[in-house]
C-alpha positions as CSV (number, residue, x, y, z in Angstrom):
1,M,-87.7,-55.0,74.5
2,K,-83.9,-55.2,73.9
3,N,-81.7,-58.2,75.3
4,V,-79.0,-57.2,77.3
5,G,-76.1,-59.7,78.3
6,F,-73.2,-59.3,80.7
7,I,-70.5,-61.7,81.2
8,V,-68.6,-61.7,84.4
9,T,-66.1,-64.2,85.0
10,K,-66.6,-64.4,88.6
11,S,-69.8,-64.0,90.5
12,E,-68.1,-62.6,94.1
13,I,-68.6,-59.2,95.1
14,G,-66.1,-56.6,93.6
15,G,-66.0,-54.0,91.4
16,A,-67.2,-55.4,88.1
17,Q,-69.9,-57.0,89.5
18,T,-71.1,-54.1,91.6
19,W,-71.0,-52.2,88.2
20,V,-73.1,-54.7,86.5
21,N,-75.5,-54.7,89.4
22,E,-76.1,-51.4,89.5
23,I,-76.3,-50.5,85.7
24,S,-78.7,-53.7,85.5
25,N,-81.1,-52.0,88.0
26,L,-80.8,-48.6,85.9
27,I,-82.1,-50.4,82.5
28,K,-84.0,-53.3,84.2
29,E,-87.3,-51.5,82.9
30,E,-86.4,-51.3,79.2
31,C,-84.5,-54.3,79.0
32,N,-84.3,-58.1,79.4
33,I,-80.9,-58.5,81.2
34,F,-78.9,-61.9,81.2
35,L,-76.0,-62.8,83.6
36,I,-73.2,-65.2,82.0
37,T,-70.8,-66.4,84.7
38,S,-68.5,-68.8,85.8
39,E,-69.5,-69.6,89.3
40,E,-72.9,-69.1,91.4
41,G,-72.1,-66.2,94.0
42,W,-73.5,-62.5,94.9
43,L,-74.0,-61.5,91.7
44,T,-76.2,-64.4,90.5
45,H,-78.3,-64.1,93.2
46,K,-79.4,-60.9,92.5
47,D,-83.6,-60.3,91.2
48,V,-82.6,-58.1,88.6
49,F,-81.8,-60.6,86.0
50,A,-84.2,-62.4,83.2
51,G,-81.9,-65.5,83.4
52,V,-78.7,-66.6,84.5
53,F,-76.1,-68.9,82.5
54,C,-73.7,-70.3,85.2
55,H,-70.8,-73.0,84.2
56,T,-69.6,-74.4,87.1
57,R,-66.2,-76.6,86.5
58,Y,-66.5,-80.4,88.4
């Protein structure tokens, strides 16, 4: 199974985040999907990702 990673700067709802969610739903049966982002939000709470890597600043 292939691994696919998406890097999105913010996890809030928007155009890029909606696109990542839609594409992830289309390929989730063939790939392990990982999300890399700078903050938790709308996109990090989707159940399509095999892993979410979130770096929050303090």
